[in-house]
C-alpha positions as CSV (number, residue, x, y, z in Angstrom):
1,M,-48.3,-20.4,-62.1
2,D,-50.9,-18.7,-64.5
3,Y,-49.8,-14.7,-64.8
4,N,-51.7,-12.2,-66.7
5,V,-49.5,-10.1,-68.1
6,S,-52.5,-8.5,-70.2
7,G,-54.2,-6.0,-68.2
8,D,-54.0,-2.3,-68.1
9,I,-51.8,-0.6,-66.3
10,L,-52.6,0.1,-62.3
11,N,-53.0,3.7,-61.5
12,E,-51.1,5.1,-58.2
13,G,-52.5,3.6,-55.1
14,D,-54.9,0.6,-56.8
15,R,-54.6,-2.3,-55.0
16,I,-54.7,-6.1,-55.6
17,K,-55.6,-8.6,-53.1
18,P,-52.8,-11.3,-53.5
19,R,-54.0,-14.7,-54.7
20,K,-52.9,-18.0,-52.6
21,I,-50.1,-20.1,-53.7
22,K,-48.5,-22.8,-52.9
23,Q,-45.3,-22.1,-54.3
24,A,-42.9,-20.1,-56.6
25,I,-39.5,-20.0,-58.4
26,V,-37.9,-16.9,-59.1
27,E,-34.8,-16.7,-60.7
28,I,-32.4,-13.4,-61.2
29,V,-29.5,-12.9,-63.8
30,S,-27.4,-10.7,-64.1
31,D,-23.5,-9.9,-65.1
32,S,-21.2,-10.6,-62.7
33,G,-21.2,-8.2,-59.9
34,E,-24.6,-6.6,-59.8
35,G,-25.9,-8.2,-57.1
36,A,-28.1,-10.8,-58.1
37,Q,-26.9,-13.5,-55.2
38,K,-27.6,-10.5,-52.5
39,C,-31.4,-10.0,-54.0
40,G,-32.5,-13.2,-54.3
41,Q,-30.3,-14.3,-50.6
42,S,-32.4,-11.6,-48.7
43,F,-35.3,-12.0,-50.8
44,G,-35.2,-15.7,-49.6
45,A,-34.5,-15.0,-46.1
46,I,-37.3,-12.5,-45.9
47,S,-40.0,-15.5,-47.0
48,A,-38.1,-17.9,-44.1
49,K,-39.2,-15.5,-41.8
50,M,-42.1,-15.3,-42.9
51,G,-42.7,-19.0,-42.0
52,N,-41.8,-20.2,-45.8
53,G,-40.0,-23.6,-47.1
54,V,-37.0,-21.8,-48.9
55,W,-34.5,-23.1,-50.9
56,T,-31.7,-21.4,-52.9
57,V,-28.8,-22.2,-55.6
58,E,-26.6,-19.5,-56.6
59,I,-25.7,-19.1,-60.6
60,I,-21.9,-18.6,-60.3
61,P,-19.2,-17.8,-63.2
62,A,-16.3,-20.0,-63.8
63,E,-14.2,-16.4,-64.1
64,I,-14.5,-13.9,-60.8
65,Q,-15.2,-10.7,-63.3
66,P,-16.4,-11.9,-66.9
67,P,-17.1,-9.9,-69.6
68,A,-20.1,-7.6,-69.4
69,R,-23.3,-9.5,-71.4
70,S,-21.8,-12.6,-72.2
71,R,-23.6,-15.8,-72.2
72,E,-21.0,-17.6,-70.2
73,G,-20.6,-15.0,-67.5
74,A,-24.3,-15.4,-66.3
75,S,-24.7,-14.9,-62.7
76,G,-27.6,-14.9,-60.2
77,I,-29.8,-17.1,-58.1
78,R,-33.2,-19.2,-57.9
79,V,-34.9,-19.0,-55.2
80,R,-38.0,-21.4,-54.2
81,I,-40.3,-20.9,-51.6
82,G,-43.5,-22.7,-50.9
83,S,-46.1,-23.1,-48.0
84,D,-44.5,-26.8,-47.0
85,K,-40.7,-27.6,-46.4
86,V,-38.4,-26.9,-50.1
87,T,-35.7,-29.6,-50.2
88,N,-34.5,-28.3,-53.6
89,M,-34.7,-26.2,-56.3
90,G,-37.4,-27.2,-58.2
91,N,-37.8,-27.5,-62.2
92,H,-39.1,-24.9,-64.3
93,A,-39.1,-21.0,-63.1
94,D,-42.0,-19.4,-62.8
95,L,-40.4,-15.7,-62.9
96,V,-37.2,-14.8,-64.1
97,I,-35.8,-11.0,-63.7
98,A,-33.0,-10.5,-66.6
99,L,-30.7,-7.4,-66.2
100,N,-29.9,-8.4,-70.0
101,E,-30.4,-10.8,-72.6
102,Q,-27.5,-12.3,-73.0
103,V,-27.6,-14.1,-69.7
104,V,-30.4,-15.6,-70.2
105,Y,-29.2,-18.2,-72.8
106,G,-27.1,-20.6,-70.8
107,R,-30.5,-20.4,-68.4
108,I,-32.5,-21.8,-71.2
109,R,-29.7,-24.5,-72.1
110,Q,-29.7,-25.6,-68.8
111,D,-33.7,-26.5,-69.2
112,A,-34.3,-23.7,-66.5
113,Y,-37.7,-22.4,-68.0
114,N,-40.7,-23.4,-70.2
115,G,-44.0,-22.3,-71.7
116,N,-45.1,-21.3,-68.1
117,T,-42.4,-18.9,-67.3
118,L,-42.8,-14.8,-67.3
119,M,-40.0,-12.4,-67.5
120,F,-39.4,-9.1,-66.6
121,I,-36.3,-7.3,-68.1
122,E,-34.0,-4.4,-68.2
123,N,-35.6,-2.6,-71.3
124,K,-32.3,0.0,-71.8
125,W,-30.8,-2.5,-74.2
126,A,-33.5,-1.8,-76.5
127,K,-32.4,2.1,-76.5
128,S,-28.7,1.6,-76.6
129,E,-26.5,3.6,-78.7
130,Q,-24.8,0.7,-79.6
131,E,-26.6,-0.9,-82.8
132,T,-25.2,-4.1,-82.1
133,I,-26.5,-4.1,-78.7
134,R,-30.1,-2.9,-79.9
135,Q,-30.2,-5.8,-82.6
136,Q,-29.1,-8.3,-80.0
137,Y,-31.4,-7.6,-78.1
138,S,-34.6,-7.1,-80.5
139,E,-33.4,-11.1,-81.4
140,A,-33.5,-12.3,-78.2
141,L,-36.5,-11.3,-77.4
142,L,-38.1,-12.8,-80.1
143,K,-36.3,-16.1,-79.3
144,F,-37.7,-16.4,-75.8
145,K,-41.4,-15.3,-77.0
146,E,-41.0,-18.6,-79.3
147,L,-39.9,-20.5,-76.9
148,G,-42.8,-19.7,-75.3
149,I,-41.8,-17.7,-72.3
150,K,-43.7,-14.3,-71.6
151,V,-41.8,-11.1,-72.0
152,V,-42.4,-8.1,-69.9
153,E,-40.0,-5.1,-70.4
154,I,-39.5,-2.7,-67.1
155,P,-37.7,0.2,-66.7
156,M,-35.0,-0.8,-64.1
157,E,-32.6,1.3,-64.8
158,E,-34.7,4.3,-65.2
159,E,-36.0,3.9,-61.5
160,C,-33.2,4.2,-60.1
161,L,-31.8,6.7,-61.8
162,K,-33.6,9.1,-59.7
163,L,-32.3,7.9,-57.2
164,M,-28.5,7.4,-57.5
165,P,-26.3,8.5,-60.5
166,D,-24.9,5.0,-61.1
167,P,-27.3,2.0,-60.3
168,R,-25.4,-0.9,-61.6
169,K,-25.1,-1.5,-57.6
170,G,-28.4,-0.4,-57.1
171,K,-31.0,-2.8,-59.2
172,N,-30.5,-5.3,-57.2
173,M,-32.9,-3.9,-53.6
174,W,-35.0,-2.2,-56.5
175,I,-35.6,-5.8,-57.6
176,L,-35.8,-6.8,-54.0
177,G,-39.0,-3.8,-53.8
178,L,-40.7,-5.3,-56.7
179,L,-40.4,-8.9,-55.4
180,C,-41.9,-7.9,-51.8
181,Y,-44.8,-6.5,-53.9
182,M,-45.5,-9.1,-55.8
183,Y,-45.4,-12.2,-53.4
184,D,-46.7,-10.2,-50.6
185,R,-43.5,-9.9,-48.3
186,D,-43.6,-8.1,-45.1
187,I,-41.6,-4.8,-45.8
188,P,-40.4,-4.0,-42.3
189,K,-38.9,-7.5,-42.3
190,A,-37.1,-6.5,-45.8
191,E,-35.5,-3.2,-44.9
192,N,-34.1,-5.3,-41.8
193,Q,-32.5,-7.5,-43.9
194,I,-31.2,-4.5,-45.7
195,R,-29.8,-3.4,-42.5
196,R,-28.2,-6.5,-41.6
197,I,-27.0,-7.4,-45.0
198,F,-25.6,-3.3,-45.4
199,K,-24.2,-3.2,-41.5
200,K,-20.7,-2.3,-42.4
201,K,-21.9,0.2,-44.4
202,T,-22.4,3.9,-43.6
203,D,-26.3,5.2,-42.6
204,A,-26.0,6.7,-46.0
205,V,-25.6,3.6,-48.0
206,I,-28.7,1.9,-45.7
207,D,-30.5,4.5,-46.4
208,L,-30.0,4.6,-50.4
209,N,-30.7,1.0,-50.3
210,I,-33.9,1.2,-48.3
211,K,-35.2,3.6,-50.7
212,L,-34.2,1.7,-53.5
213,L,-36.4,-1.2,-52.1
214,H,-39.4,1.2,-51.3
215,A,-39.1,2.6,-55.0
216,G,-39.0,-1.2,-56.6
217,Y,-42.4,-1.8,-54.6
218,D,-44.0,1.7,-55.5
219,W,-42.9,1.0,-59.2
220,A,-44.4,-2.6,-59.1
221,R,-47.8,-1.6,-57.2
222,G,-48.6,0.6,-60.1
223,N,-47.6,-0.8,-63.0
224,L,-48.1,-5.2,-62.7
225,P,-51.3,-6.7,-62.9
226,F,-50.7,-9.9,-60.6
227,R,-50.2,-10.5,-56.7
228,Y,-49.3,-13.8,-54.8
229,E,-49.3,-14.7,-51.7
230,V,-47.1,-18.0,-51.1
231,T,-48.8,-18.7,-47.3
232,P,-46.5,-20.3,-44.5
233,M,-45.6,-23.1,-43.1
234,D,-47.6,-25.0,-40.1
235,V,-44.9,-25.2,-37.7
236,D,-44.2,-24.4,-34.6
237,D,-40.7,-24.3,-34.1
238,D,-38.6,-21.7,-33.9
239,M,-36.4,-21.5,-37.1
240,V,-33.3,-20.4,-38.0
241,V,-32.2,-19.5,-41.7
242,M,-28.8,-19.5,-42.5
243,N,-26.7,-21.6,-45.7
244,G,-24.7,-25.0,-45.2
245,N,-21.4,-23.0,-45.1
246,E,-22.7,-21.2,-42.5
247,A,-24.1,-24.6,-40.9
248,L,-20.8,-26.1,-41.1
249,S,-19.3,-23.3,-39.1
250,M,-22.5,-23.0,-36.0
251,G,-21.4,-26.7,-36.2
252,V,-18.0,-26.5,-35.3
253,M,-18.4,-24.0,-32.6
254,A,-21.0,-26.0,-31.1
255,S,-19.0,-29.6,-31.5
256,G,-16.4,-27.8,-28.9
257,I,-13.8,-28.3,-31.6
258,E,-11.3,-24.9,-30.8
259,L,-8.7,-25.2,-33.7
260,C,-10.0,-24.7,-37.5
261,S,-7.1,-24.5,-39.7
262,M,-7.8,-24.1,-43.5
263,Y,-6.2,-22.6,-46.9
264,P,-8.9,-20.9,-49.2
265,I,-10.8,-22.6,-51.4
266,T,-14.0,-22.2,-53.7
267,P,-16.8,-23.3,-52.3
268,A,-15.3,-24.1,-48.6
269,T,-14.0,-20.5,-48.0
270,S,-17.4,-19.0,-47.0
271,V,-16.8,-21.3,-43.9
272,S,-13.9,-19.9,-42.4
273,H,-15.1,-16.1,-43.4
274,H,-18.1,-16.9,-40.7
275,L,-15.8,-18.6,-38.5
276,A,-13.6,-15.3,-38.0
277,E,-16.6,-13.4,-37.5
278,N,-17.4,-15.4,-34.7
279,F,-14.9,-18.1,-33.5
280,E,-13.2,-15.8,-31.0
281,R,-16.8,-15.5,-29.1
282,V,-16.5,-19.2,-28.2
283,G,-12.5,-19.7,-27.8
284,G,-11.7,-20.5,-31.3
285,I,-8.9,-19.7,-33.8
286,V,-8.7,-19.8,-37.4
287,H,-5.6,-20.2,-38.9
288,Q,-5.3,-19.3,-42.5
289,A,-2.2,-21.2,-43.0
290,E,0.0,-20.4,-46.7
291,D,-1.1,-23.5,-48.2
292,E,-3.8,-26.9,-48.3
293,I,-0.9,-28.8,-47.1
294,S,0.2,-26.6,-44.0
295,A,-3.1,-26.0,-43.2
296,I,-3.8,-30.3,-42.1
297,G,-0.5,-30.3,-40.9
298,F,-1.5,-27.4,-38.3
299,A,-4.9,-28.9,-37.2
300,I,-3.0,-32.6,-36.8
301,G,-0.4,-30.9,-34.1
302,A,-3.5,-29.2,-32.2
303,S,-5.2,-32.1,-31.9
304,F,-2.3,-34.2,-31.3
305,A,-1.8,-31.4,-28.3
306,G,-5.2,-32.5,-27.1
307,K,-7.3,-29.1,-28.7
308,P,-10.2,-30.5,-30.8
309,A,-9.2,-29.5,-35.1
310,V,-11.2,-28.9,-38.5
311,T,-9.9,-28.2,-41.9
312,V,-11.8,-27.4,-44.4
313,T,-11.2,-27.8,-47.8
314,S,-12.5,-28.8,-51.4
315,G,-11.4,-31.2,-53.8
316,P,-8.1,-30.1,-54.9
317,G,-7.3,-29.4,-51.6
318,L,-8.3,-32.6,-50.2
319,A,-6.0,-34.4,-53.2
320,L,-3.2,-32.4,-51.6
321,K,-3.9,-33.4,-47.8
322,T,-3.6,-36.9,-48.9
323,E,-0.5,-37.9,-47.2
324,F,-1.0,-36.1,-44.0
325,I,-4.4,-37.7,-43.9
326,G,-2.5,-41.1,-44.3
327,L,-0.4,-39.9,-40.9
328,A,-3.2,-39.4,-38.7
329,V,-4.8,-42.3,-39.6
330,M,-1.1,-44.0,-38.9
331,A,-0.6,-41.9,-35.5
332,E,-4.7,-42.6,-35.1
333,I,-4.7,-38.6,-34.3
334,P,-8.2,-37.8,-34.2
335,L,-9.2,-35.3,-37.3
336,V,-12.1,-33.6,-38.7
337,I,-12.0,-33.0,-42.3
338,I,-14.3,-30.8,-44.2
339,D,-15.1,-31.4,-47.8
340,V,-16.8,-29.2,-49.4
341,Q,-17.2,-31.0,-52.7
342,R,-17.1,-29.2,-56.7
343,G,-16.3,-29.9,-59.9
344,G,-13.3,-31.9,-60.8
345,P,-11.4,-33.3,-61.7
346,S,-8.1,-31.2,-61.0
347,T,-9.1,-27.3,-60.4
348,G,-11.9,-28.3,-62.6
349,L,-15.5,-26.4,-62.0
350,P,-15.1,-24.4,-59.1
351,T,-18.2,-22.8,-58.7
352,K,-20.3,-25.9,-59.6
353,V,-21.9,-28.8,-58.2
354,E,-20.8,-32.7,-58.0
355,Q,-20.3,-35.5,-55.7
356,S,-17.4,-36.9,-57.2
357,D,-15.0,-36.7,-53.8
358,L,-16.5,-40.2,-53.0
359,L,-13.6,-42.2,-53.6
360,A,-11.1,-40.3,-53.1
361,A,-11.9,-39.4,-49.4
362,I,-12.7,-43.6,-49.0
363,Y,-9.6,-44.4,-50.4
364,G,-7.2,-41.8,-51.3
365,E,-4.4,-42.1,-49.0
366,A,-1.1,-44.3,-49.8
367,G,-1.5,-47.8,-48.5
368,D,-4.8,-49.6,-46.1
369,A,-5.9,-46.2,-44.6
370,P,-9.4,-46.7,-43.4
371,K,-11.2,-43.7,-41.4
372,I,-14.6,-42.7,-41.1
373,V,-16.9,-41.1,-44.1
374,L,-20.4,-39.1,-43.7
375,A,-22.2,-37.2,-46.1
376,A,-24.9,-34.6,-45.1
377,A,-27.7,-34.7,-46.8
378,T,-29.5,-30.8,-45.5
379,I,-28.3,-27.7,-44.7
380,E,-29.7,-28.8,-40.9
381,E,-26.8,-32.1,-41.3
382,C,-24.3,-29.7,-42.1
383,F,-24.4,-28.2,-38.6
384,H,-25.1,-31.4,-36.9
385,F,-22.8,-33.6,-38.4
386,V,-20.1,-31.8,-37.5
387,V,-20.8,-32.6,-33.8
388,L,-21.0,-36.0,-34.5
389,A,-17.9,-36.2,-37.0
390,R,-16.0,-34.8,-33.4
391,K,-17.8,-37.6,-31.4
392,L,-16.6,-39.7,-33.7
393,A,-12.8,-38.7,-34.6
394,E,-12.3,-38.6,-30.6
395,S,-14.3,-41.8,-29.8
396,F,-12.2,-43.8,-32.7
397,R,-8.9,-42.2,-32.9
398,T,-9.3,-41.3,-36.2
399,P,-9.8,-38.7,-39.1
400,V,-13.9,-38.5,-39.8
401,I,-14.2,-36.6,-43.5
402,L,-17.7,-34.9,-43.5
403,L,-18.9,-34.6,-47.1
404,S,-20.3,-31.3,-48.0
405,D,-20.8,-29.9,-51.4
406,A,-21.5,-26.4,-53.5
407,N,-25.0,-27.0,-53.5
408,L,-25.1,-27.0,-49.9
409,A,-22.8,-24.8,-49.4
410,T,-24.6,-21.3,-51.2
411,G,-28.3,-23.1,-50.6
412,V,-30.3,-21.6,-47.9
413,Q,-32.9,-22.9,-46.1
414,P,-34.7,-22.7,-42.7
415,F,-34.6,-25.5,-40.6
416,P,-35.6,-25.9,-36.3
417,R,-33.3,-24.2,-34.1
418,P,-31.1,-26.8,-32.4
419,K,-31.5,-27.1,-29.1
420,I,-27.7,-26.8,-27.4
421,D,-27.5,-29.7,-25.8
422,P,-23.6,-30.0,-23.2
423,L,-22.8,-33.4,-24.0
424,W,-22.2,-32.2,-28.0
425,L,-19.3,-30.5,-26.4
426,T,-15.6,-32.5,-25.5
427,N,-14.8,-33.8,-22.6
428,P,-11.8,-32.3,-20.3
429,I,-9.0,-33.7,-20.9
430,D,-7.7,-36.3,-18.8
431,Q,-4.8,-35.3,-17.3
432,S,-4.4,-37.8,-14.5
433,P,-0.6,-39.6,-14.7
434,W,-0.6,-42.1,-17.6
435,K,-1.0,-45.2,-15.9
436,D,2.1,-47.2,-15.4
437,G,3.3,-49.8,-18.3
438,A,0.4,-48.8,-20.2
439,W,0.9,-48.9,-24.1
440,P,-0.1,-45.5,-26.1
441,F,-1.6,-48.3,-28.8
442,E,-3.1,-50.6,-26.7
443,W,-5.6,-51.9,-29.0
444,D,-8.2,-53.6,-27.4
445,E,-8.9,-57.3,-29.6
446,N,-12.1,-56.5,-29.9
447,T,-12.9,-52.9,-30.9
448,G,-9.6,-51.9,-31.9
449,T,-9.5,-48.9,-29.6
450,S,-6.9,-47.4,-27.4
451,K,-6.6,-44.7,-25.0
452,R,-5.0,-42.1,-26.0
453,P,-2.2,-40.1,-24.0
454,I,-1.7,-36.1,-24.2
455,P,1.4,-34.4,-24.2
456,G,2.3,-33.4,-21.3
457,Q,0.3,-36.2,-19.4
458,K,2.9,-36.8,-16.8
459,G,4.4,-40.7,-17.8
460,G,2.6,-40.1,-20.8
461,M,5.3,-39.8,-23.4
462,Y,5.2,-41.7,-26.9
463,T,6.6,-41.8,-30.0
464,V,4.6,-40.4,-32.5
465,T,5.0,-41.7,-36.3
466,G,4.5,-42.5,-39.7
467,L,6.1,-45.3,-39.7
468,A,4.6,-48.8,-39.6
469,H,5.0,-49.1,-35.5
470,G,3.8,-51.4,-32.9
471,Q,1.7,-50.8,-29.7
472,T,4.4,-49.0,-28.3
473,G,4.3,-46.8,-30.8
474,K,8.5,-47.7,-31.7
475,V,8.9,-47.8,-35.5
476,A,8.4,-51.5,-36.2
477,Y,9.3,-53.7,-39.4
478,D,8.5,-56.6,-37.8
479,P,6.1,-58.8,-40.7
480,D,3.7,-59.5,-37.3
481,I,3.8,-56.9,-35.6
482,N,2.8,-54.8,-39.0
483,Q,0.0,-57.7,-39.6
484,A,-1.4,-56.7,-36.0
485,S,-1.4,-53.1,-36.3
486,V,-3.0,-53.2,-39.8
487,E,-6.0,-55.1,-38.4
488,S,-6.1,-52.9,-35.6
489,R,-7.1,-49.5,-37.5
490,S,-9.5,-52.1,-39.2
491,R,-11.6,-53.3,-36.7
492,K,-12.2,-50.2,-35.5
493,I,-14.0,-49.2,-38.4
494,A,-15.6,-52.3,-38.1
495,S,-16.7,-51.7,-34.5
496,F,-18.5,-48.5,-35.3
497,Q,-20.2,-50.2,-38.3
498,K,-21.8,-52.9,-35.7
499,S,-22.9,-49.3,-34.3
500,L,-25.4,-48.5,-37.6
501,K,-28.9,-49.2,-38.6
502,P,-30.1,-50.1,-41.6
503,P,-31.4,-46.8,-43.8
504,K,-34.6,-45.7,-43.6
505,I,-37.1,-47.1,-46.5
506,N,-38.7,-43.8,-48.1
507,G,-41.7,-45.7,-49.6
508,D,-42.8,-49.0,-49.7
509,P,-40.5,-51.6,-48.6
510,E,-40.9,-53.3,-51.8
511,G,-41.3,-52.0,-55.2
512,D,-39.8,-52.1,-58.6
513,V,-37.4,-49.9,-58.4
514,L,-35.6,-48.4,-55.4
515,L,-33.3,-45.0,-55.8
516,V,-30.1,-44.7,-53.5
517,G,-28.8,-41.1,-53.1
518,W,-26.4,-39.8,-50.6
519,G,-25.0,-35.9,-50.5
520,S,-27.3,-32.8,-51.8
521,T,-29.7,-35.2,-54.1
522,L,-31.8,-35.8,-51.2
523,G,-35.3,-32.9,-51.9
524,A,-34.5,-34.3,-55.7
525,I,-35.0,-37.7,-54.9
526,E,-37.4,-38.2,-52.6
527,E,-39.8,-35.1,-54.8
528,A,-39.7,-37.3,-57.7
529,V,-40.3,-40.8,-55.7
530,A,-43.5,-38.9,-54.6
531,D,-44.2,-37.9,-58.0
532,A,-44.3,-41.3,-59.1
533,R,-46.3,-42.5,-56.4
534,A,-48.7,-40.3,-56.9
535,E,-48.7,-41.7,-60.7
536,G,-49.3,-45.4,-58.7
537,L,-45.6,-46.4,-59.8
538,K,-43.7,-48.8,-57.9
539,V,-40.8,-46.7,-56.6
540,S,-39.3,-46.3,-53.1
541,S,-35.9,-44.7,-52.0
542,L,-32.8,-44.6,-49.1
543,H,-30.5,-42.1,-48.9
544,L,-26.9,-42.8,-47.3
545,R,-25.1,-40.6,-44.9
546,F,-22.6,-43.3,-43.5
547,L,-20.4,-44.3,-46.5
548,F,-17.4,-45.7,-44.7
549,P,-18.1,-47.7,-43.3
550,I,-21.5,-48.7,-45.1
551,V,-24.6,-49.1,-43.5
552,P,-25.7,-52.7,-42.3
553,G,-28.8,-54.3,-44.4
554,L,-28.0,-53.1,-47.6
555,V,-28.2,-56.5,-49.3
556,D,-32.1,-57.4,-47.4
557,I,-33.7,-54.4,-48.9
558,F,-31.7,-54.7,-52.4
559,K,-33.6,-58.0,-52.7
560,R,-36.8,-56.6,-51.9
561,F,-36.8,-54.6,-55.7
562,K,-36.6,-55.3,-59.0
563,K,-33.5,-52.6,-59.4
564,V,-31.5,-50.9,-57.7
565,I,-29.9,-47.4,-59.2
566,T,-27.9,-45.3,-57.3
567,V,-28.4,-41.1,-58.3
568,E,-25.8,-39.1,-58.3
569,I,-23.8,-36.3,-59.1
570,N,-20.6,-37.7,-61.1
571,Y,-19.8,-39.4,-64.2
572,S,-21.0,-42.7,-65.1
573,D,-21.1,-44.2,-68.9
574,T,-24.3,-44.3,-70.7
575,L,-25.0,-47.4,-72.7
576,G,-25.4,-46.7,-76.8
577,N,-21.5,-45.3,-77.3
578,P,-20.2,-48.3,-79.3
579,M,-16.8,-48.4,-77.1
580,V,-19.1,-48.6,-74.0
581,T,-20.2,-52.1,-73.1
582,Q,-21.4,-53.8,-69.6
583,E,-17.4,-55.0,-69.5
584,N,-15.4,-51.6,-69.8
585,R,-18.7,-49.6,-68.5
586,R,-17.8,-46.9,-65.5
587,Y,-20.3,-46.5,-62.7
588,A,-21.3,-43.7,-60.9
589,Q,-18.9,-43.8,-57.7
590,L,-21.6,-44.9,-55.3
591,A,-22.6,-47.5,-57.6
592,W,-19.3,-48.4,-57.9
593,L,-19.3,-48.9,-53.9
594,L,-22.6,-50.5,-53.8
595,R,-21.8,-53.2,-56.3
596,A,-18.4,-54.2,-54.4
597,K,-20.1,-54.2,-50.9
598,T,-23.0,-55.9,-52.0
599,L,-22.1,-58.2,-55.2
600,M,-25.3,-56.9,-56.4
601,D,-26.1,-55.5,-60.1
602,I,-26.5,-52.2,-59.1
603,D,-27.5,-49.4,-61.9
604,C,-27.1,-45.7,-61.8
605,F,-27.9,-42.3,-63.1
606,S,-25.5,-39.4,-63.0
607,N,-24.5,-36.5,-64.8
608,V,-21.1,-33.7,-64.4
609,Y,-23.8,-30.2,-66.1
610,G,-22.3,-29.1,-62.9
611,Q,-25.5,-28.2,-61.5
612,P,-28.2,-29.5,-59.2
613,L,-30.9,-32.4,-59.6
614,N,-34.0,-31.6,-60.1
615,P,-37.1,-33.7,-59.7
616,E,-38.6,-33.8,-63.3
617,K,-35.1,-35.5,-64.7
618,V,-35.2,-38.2,-61.9
619,L,-38.9,-38.6,-62.4
620,K,-38.5,-38.9,-66.9
621,M,-35.3,-41.4,-65.4
622,I,-38.1,-43.7,-63.4
623,K,-40.0,-43.8,-66.7
624,R,-37.7,-44.6,-68.8
625,E,-36.7,-47.7,-66.8
626,L,-40.3,-48.7,-66.1
627,K,-41.0,-48.5,-70.1
628,I,-43.4,-45.9,-69.3
629,E,-43.8,-43.4,-72.9
630,N,-42.9,-39.7,-72.9
631,S,-40.6,-40.4,-70.6
632,E,-37.3,-38.9,-72.8
633,V,-34.6,-37.7,-71.2
634,N,-31.5,-36.0,-72.5
635,V,-28.8,-37.9,-69.4
């Protein structure tokens, strides 16, 4: 975006006609606790309500309250708004608003800015009583300018002090006002947004934040020599705006699930927060257990009793739940398990994104424990896939693991308002007397499925055990019975796979490179493919939602491309280190799975920087694979 920052200061009351643009990427970075996320999410929500495509990415430090003015403690948000549907965070920011200079360094290391980036920075540090801070500020501004960033110092604190004695928690709404002027946002919508986010506060707090909004707007109107309008999308649908965790929560309520049992864990916890505020209205219960193991045990018990249940967690919690997941597989108790993935292993990177739980979700339990695993690729799918997961769990009498991740969890995006469908809900429990002579695990020879008795159903009493058992449910160590029971549980997954269709290809059905992704990488991959195809490159992509069982038709699709590469946010070795060879190389997790399933040479592109993928890196990788010049990229 071309900003002219050398214009004269405008006189009060001057008006600038906004210049129409297709998109803008804005970042707000600050110390933790200064409200940058609230400002950015509000800006994104206002933009979505004005008809723009929106995608947000929260910048969250690893520590709860890191030291102020620390490079590692940067907190903030990126907001990308556009005239078309926005599916990812984009590449370099057009505008960054920094509340101090130190928090900018980390974002520079992550390649968030370039020579076209404009930076508004709080100027109070230039007048600090501490010489060290003044020197750090001066050195930083020189460094930023050397990198080509256009730096404009603005008096955020000075302006906020006109309205409040401690502006630390008021600057965010002042900045929101500045952004509303700069990008021609609707002020009444901004006021309503403030009333919504502060609805539990007093009228005095709400009024003060609205005054700060207007103060930021008025300052920008009198001082900024540029203004822009991101034209709205051309859509007729009624849109809703939410993040992925809110969509998961709404999906739980829409699906007919009656119980959510979970233990708080980043980045999944806000699912329970949203449910706790709303679930009771539809007859649901949120149970906060004392730990992860208790949470899934409670959910299994509810489901066994005939009440559809879900447990929500992240990677470390999934690890603790594995024994109980195996019990649900063995006892054939339906259960929905939502895993909002984060960096690992162990407690890893609690606030950063990864897709490193795929193999754990599929193979994590002791023994042979097949279950259905699917992954949402968009915030809209976070909603609909909960409904699907509940249906599959009950239809196939098995646990279903739904994978989301931190990128989807906190990202905000508009999507068409779902049209409520009664078929989403669970069927009434059949309480008619259990048929005499019928067994509780009477597996169908073709599908492996069986009817499930419910406690309290006349004649439906049966033994539930995690031990090996036959069709009667009673413990059985007979080799033939065990072989038959394991075969039946596996046959359920095979029969479900028969209902799946080959995935759709984004692009031509054949070519030089096919990118294969899953989860939240969808937007970055498809934007990179679109850019590559615009340059005449023969590149296509496909995105997998069903990961176990894997969708059919992949071998036939892969054969039509010279090279197949998975794009993932988990670890893989890159050749070049003398210790890494083709024989011992570790592949990214989907690549590993596809190599085993197809017996084909599937390559991979992945990293574990803890950041969402951006289209530019994927495009550079494509060009490198096709041996096109100027395609160096740090992968």
